N, C-alpha and C positions, 0 to 999 in steps of 0.2 A: 807448389802453389800456380803452377801453369795449367796443370789436372784441371783442379779447380775452377779454373778461369775456362780450358775450354768445356769441365761437364755443364757450369751454369751458362754456358755460350748455347752449345747443345739441348740444355733443359729449354731457354727461353726460344732460340729456333723451333723446336716441335710445337711448344705451345701459338707460336705465331701462325702454325702451318696448320692447327685446326681445320676442320671444313663446318660449313655449318650445320650441318647435322648433326654434331658432335655437341652443340654447345644448345644451350633453354632457349626459349621463347625471345625474342627484341623486342621493341625497347628493352636494356635492362632496367631494372630501378633507379630511377634518378639520374635518367641520363633523359634528355630531347631527344626529340622526334626526329627524325632524317626523311628526304625525300621517297624514302622503299618500305620506311617501318612506320607507320601511326598507331600511336590509342586511338583504341574506339571511342572518342568520349562525347558522340550524339547519336547512337544509338545506330550503327553502322552493322553494326551485329549485336546479340545477347541471346542468352539459355530462355526461348521463351517457353516450354512446357519440361518436364520431368515425370517420371515414374519410378519407385522400385518392385522390383518381381521378387520370386524365388523359383526355382523348377527343382527338377529331382537333381541328385548325389548332392543334396542341401547346398545349391548356385543359390548365389544372392546378387541382382546384379540392379544396375540402373541404366535407364535408357528415354536420351534427351534429345529436343530438339530443338535448333540455331536459328534462328531466323534474321535475316538480313535485310536491312533497310537499303534497296539499288539501288536508289534514287539519290543518298548519299554518299552515292562513291564516288570517288573519280572520273573512271571507266566501268567498259561493260566487266560487270566477275566471271572469274575466270575456277576458281576454284576457291571451297568452301573446308578448313582443313583443322586438325587441334595437333598445337606440337606436341611433343608428350613423350615421356620415360616411366616407364616403370622402376617401382621399388618393392623389392620383396624375394624370396626364393627365387624365381624367373626373372630376375631384374633385366631390364633389355633399356640399349644407349635411347638418346635422342630422336627420334625422328618425330616426322609428316603423316598423319594417317587423318586421310579426303573422308570427308563427309557426303553423305548419296542426299540427293532431294529427295523429299520424302513426295512422293505418288507424282513426282515430272513436275513439281513443285520448281519456281525459278527464285524461292528467298524465301524455301524452308528446309532446312539439312536436318537426318538424323545422325544418331552414332551411340550404339550402346555399348557398355561395360561389364563386363562380369569383376566382382572385385572379389567375393569368395566363393568354395565348393570345397569338396571333401578331398581334393588335392591341394588346398592351401586360399593362401588371400593375395590380391594384388595391390595394390594401391598405387593410382596414375598419379601422374603430377605433371602438367600444363597449361597452356595457353589455347584460347582462337585465334583461328586468321580468315580474314577474307581476303585473299587474292585478284588484283585488278588486271585488266591487259595491258593496264601503264606502267605494271610493276610494283605499284604500290600492297605493301597487305598492313592493313587495318589489325589492328590487335586485341580483341578482348581479354582482360584479367578481373581478377576481385576486387574490389573496392580498395584499395587502398594499395595494390603494386600486387608484386609477388606472384604466382602462380597459380591455379585451381588446383585441387587434389580429392577424387573419387578412390573412395575407400568405401569399407562396411560398416563407418560411421557414417558416407554421405546416405546409405540405404536405410539405416536405420534414421538416421532425420528424414529423411523425406518419405519413409514408409508411416514416420508422428504425423509431419505434414499431410499424407493422404490419408490420416485416422482409421487406419488398419494394420492388422496384425498380421495379414497374409492374404498375398495377391500375385495370379500367378498369371496377371493378365499385363502384357506388358506394350502391347498397346496403346498408341493418342490418343483413344477414348479413355483410357484409366489414368492418364495424366495430369499432372496439377500447374497451375499455370503458376509462373513466378512472379508474377507481378505483386505476390503476397506477402505483407510484414514476416509471415514464417521463411519464408524461403529470399531473400533479398539478398544470400552470400553468392546465389545463381545469377539476378537482377540488380545488380546496386542501385541503378536509373531506374530500373523499374520500367521499362524500356516494351512499348506491345507495339 
């Protein structure tokens, strides 16, 4: 009985020792916000544009642009990112992927995903965030909570919204706005 108690205690301590990088994006569904983590409910950040594209070796990708409304944040913007992990043959643990400004912009950031190729498929799960100088992270998630998923279905759905069967252009010029009825998954509040 003592070994069982020690084993259970060791498991409990190990689970308490998990660092922030090993868990998904807060705030967890059903939990209230705190000073460090706030749900973006007032268009503080949102996915503004998205494009699906193809390339050689059966490449299928998704490129998106996240917009921030800096005046809605509690301090200067320090970083925009995507807390994510990958699911599939080359699964990766939870990590923060920093988004980079689009052409030097201070309120538009971009990120591209390769979701399929000759070498397999990858699914990304996660949530977007904007971190301020005050230490606050504003989290952007789909309507109803949970996390975003980007995979081959995302690619196909965006291609349908673009009304094309092939597209080799991953630039913002080929992107579609997420304020549309058929793309509310990416921008449930239709922020602009």
